[in-house]
C-alpha positions in Angstrom: 69.3 89.6 103.9 69.4 89.8 99.9 72.2 92.3 100.1 74.4 90.0 102.4 74.0 87.0 100.1 75.1 89.2 97.1 77.9 90.6 98.9 79.4 87.2 99.9 78.9 86.1 96.4 80.7 89.1 95.1 83.5 88.4 97.6 84.0 84.9 96.5 83.6 85.6 92.8 87.3 87.3 92.7 90.7 86.2 93.8 91.0 89.1 95.9 87.8 88.5 97.7 88.8 84.9 98.3 92.3 86.0 99.5 90.6 88.4 102.2 88.1 85.7 103.3 90.8 82.9 103.7 93.2 85.6 105.4 90.8 86.2 108.0 89.6 82.6 108.2 93.2 81.3 108.7 93.8 83.6 111.5 90.7 82.6 113.2 91.6 79.0 112.7 94.9 79.6 114.3 93.1 81.0 117.4 91.1 77.9 117.6 93.9 75.8 117.3 96.0 77.7 119.9 93.1 77.6 122.3 92.8 73.9 121.6 96.5 73.5 122.4 96.1 75.5 125.5 93.4 73.2 126.8 95.3 70.0 125.9 98.6 70.8 127.3 97.7 73.2 130.0 94.4 73.0 131.4 92.7 69.5 131.0 94.7 67.3 128.9 91.9 66.9 126.4 92.8 66.9 122.9 89.3 67.4 121.3 90.1 71.1 120.3 93.2 70.1 118.6 91.5 67.3 116.7 88.8 69.8 115.5 90.7 72.8 114.7 93.9 70.9 113.5 92.4 69.9 110.4 90.2 72.8 110.0 93.3 75.2 110.2 95.3 72.8 107.8 92.6 73.0 105.1 92.4 76.8 105.4 96.1 77.3 105.4 96.2 75.2 102.2 93.5 77.4 100.6 95.2 80.5 101.7 98.4 79.4 100.1 96.7 78.5 96.9 94.7 81.8 96.6 97.9 83.6 97.5 99.6 82.0 94.6 96.6 82.9 92.4 97.5 86.7 92.9 101.2 86.1 92.1 100.6 87.6 88.6 99.6 91.0 90.4 102.5 91.2 92.8 106.2 91.3 92.8 108.4 88.4 94.1 109.1 90.3 97.3 105.3 90.7 97.9 104.5 87.1 97.1 107.0 85.8 99.4 105.7 87.9 102.2 102.2 86.8 101.6 103.3 83.2 102.0 105.5 83.7 104.9 102.6 85.6 106.6 100.8 82.3 106.7 103.3 80.7 109.2 103.0 83.1 112.4 99.7 83.3 114.2 97.6 86.0 112.7 100.1 87.1 110.0 97.8 86.7 107.3 95.5 89.3 108.8 98.6 91.8 109.4 99.4 91.0 105.5 96.0 91.5 104.2 95.6 95.1 106.0 99.3 96.2 104.8 98.6 94.8 101.1 95.1 96.4 101.1 96.6 99.9 102.4 99.3 99.9 100.0 97.0 99.1 96.9 98.1 95.6 96.2 94.6 94.2 96.7 92.8 96.9 94.7 90.2 95.2 92.5 90.9 95.8 88.8 88.0 96.9 86.6 85.5 97.6 89.4 83.1 100.3 88.8 82.3 102.7 91.6 79.0 104.4 92.1 80.3 107.6 90.4 81.2 105.9 87.1 
């Protein structure tokens, strides 16, 4: 249990870690909002899902945009714009995060490995 707490603290201590967390959270909140909209407009006409997930998604969306802007100094303009645009379509933040990680745009600077 101690290792999990330490890992989460480490993740939140860097802009890259916060970006990764918020990219995933933004996608999950999108899913919740889409499910809420499905129930509201298709199944039962009850808007509780939208009332719950709408504000949650909105707050996470703003957090994602802010943490993306915090990484602007690491990226060229094209990457920054792609990161911001990724917040619009559902699950785009996860696709962008995976791409940015694969292309080295999310590499932690100054991180020591076990070999160091």
